[in-house]
DRENTOR-200195 format. One record per residue (C-alpha): residue number from 1; x negated, y negated, z negated; residue in three letters. Coordinates in steps of 0.05 Angstrom, whole numbers, plus 32768, in hexadecimal, padded with zeros to 4 digits. Layout:
<nodes>
+-----+------+------+------+-----+
|   i |   px |   py |   pz |  aa |
+-----+------+------+------+-----+
| NUM |    X |    Y |    Z | ALA |
...
+-----+------+------+------+-----+
</nodes>
This chain:
<nodes>
+-----+------+------+------+-----+
|   i |   px |   py |   pz |  aa |
+-----+------+------+------+-----+
|   1 | 774D | 7846 | 76E9 | MET |
|   2 | 778D | 785B | 770B | MET |
|   3 | 7790 | 7867 | 7756 | ILE |
|   4 | 77D3 | 786D | 7779 | TYR |
|   5 | 77D3 | 788E | 77BC | THR |
|   6 | 780A | 7897 | 77EE | ALA |
|   7 | 7805 | 7897 | 7839 | TYR |
|   8 | 77BE | 787C | 7834 | GLY |
|   9 | 77D1 | 7843 | 7805 | MET |
|  10 | 77AA | 783A | 77C5 | THR |
|  11 | 77D0 | 7804 | 779F | SER |
|  12 | 7811 | 7805 | 777A | SER |
|  13 | 7824 | 77C3 | 779B | SER |
|  14 | 781E | 77E2 | 77E1 | GLU |
|  15 | 7847 | 781E | 77CD | ILE |
|  16 | 787D | 77F4 | 77AD | LEU |
|  17 | 7881 | 77C7 | 77EA | ASP |
|  18 | 7886 | 7803 | 7819 | ARG |
|  19 | 78BE | 7822 | 77F0 | LEU |
|  20 | 78E5 | 77E1 | 77EC | ILE |
|  21 | 78DF | 77D8 | 7838 | ARG |
|  22 | 78F2 | 7821 | 7844 | ALA |
|  23 | 7933 | 7813 | 7820 | HIS |
|  24 | 793C | 77D4 | 784A | GLN |
|  25 | 7942 | 77AA | 780B | MET |
|  26 | 792D | 7763 | 77FF | THR |
|  27 | 7903 | 7756 | 77C1 | GLN |
|  28 | 7942 | 7739 | 77A0 | GLY |
|  29 | 796A | 7777 | 77AF | GLN |
|  30 | 7932 | 77A4 | 7796 | ALA |
|  31 | 792E | 777B | 7756 | ALA |
|  32 | 7978 | 7785 | 7748 | VAL |
|  33 | 7972 | 77CF | 7758 | PHE |
|  34 | 7935 | 77D8 | 772C | LEU |
|  35 | 794E | 77AD | 76F4 | GLY |
|  36 | 7918 | 7777 | 76F5 | VAL |
|  37 | 7913 | 772F | 770B | LYS |
|  38 | 7904 | 7721 | 7754 | GLN |
|  39 | 78C8 | 76F8 | 773F | HIS |
|  40 | 78A9 | 7736 | 7720 | HIS |
|  41 | 78B4 | 775F | 7760 | ILE |
|  42 | 7891 | 7728 | 7787 | SER |
|  43 | 7856 | 7728 | 7757 | LEU |
|  44 | 7851 | 7774 | 7759 | TYR |
|  45 | 7856 | 7779 | 77A5 | VAL |
|  46 | 7823 | 7741 | 77AF | ASN |
|  47 | 77F2 | 7761 | 777E | GLY |
|  48 | 77F4 | 7725 | 774F | LYS |
|  49 | 7810 | 774D | 7714 | ARG |
|  50 | 77FD | 7793 | 7701 | LYS |
|  51 | 7831 | 77C8 | 76F1 | MET |
|  52 | 782A | 77F8 | 76B8 | SER |
|  53 | 7828 | 7841 | 76CD | ALA |
|  54 | 786B | 784B | 76AB | ASP |
|  55 | 788C | 7813 | 76D1 | ARG |
|  56 | 786E | 782A | 7712 | PHE |
|  57 | 7887 | 7871 | 7708 | LEU |
|  58 | 78CC | 7857 | 76F6 | LEU |
|  59 | 78CF | 782D | 7735 | PHE |
|  60 | 78B7 | 7869 | 775F | LEU |
|  61 | 78EE | 7894 | 7741 | GLU |
|  62 | 7924 | 7861 | 774D | LYS |
|  63 | 790D | 7855 | 7795 | LEU |
|  64 | 7908 | 789F | 77A5 | GLY |
|  65 | 78BC | 78A3 | 77A5 | GLY |
|  66 | 7898 | 78E3 | 7795 | GLU |
|  67 | 7860 | 78F0 | 7765 | VAL |
|  68 | 782E | 7928 | 776E | ARG |
|  69 | 77F5 | 7936 | 7740 | VAL |
|  70 | 77BA | 795C | 775D | LYS |
|  71 | 7788 | 797B | 7730 | GLY |
+-----+------+------+------+-----+
</nodes>
C-alpha cells in the first residue's frame, strides 16, 4: 500500500490537484504541460483513476513538487 503525504493530504489526487492549482492552471493546461489528455487529469484529480507511482513522481517533478523519504 502506498501513502502519499504532503501538507496533511494522503492521496495522490489531492496532491496533484493542489499542485495544478498552485500553478494557476486549468486541467486542460496541466494536461498539455504534463503530456497527457485532459480527460486523464480529470480522472486522476477526481480519484476515479489511479496513477502509477512512476507517473505520480513524474508529475511531481514536472510541477515542482518535492519528494522526501523518511526511514
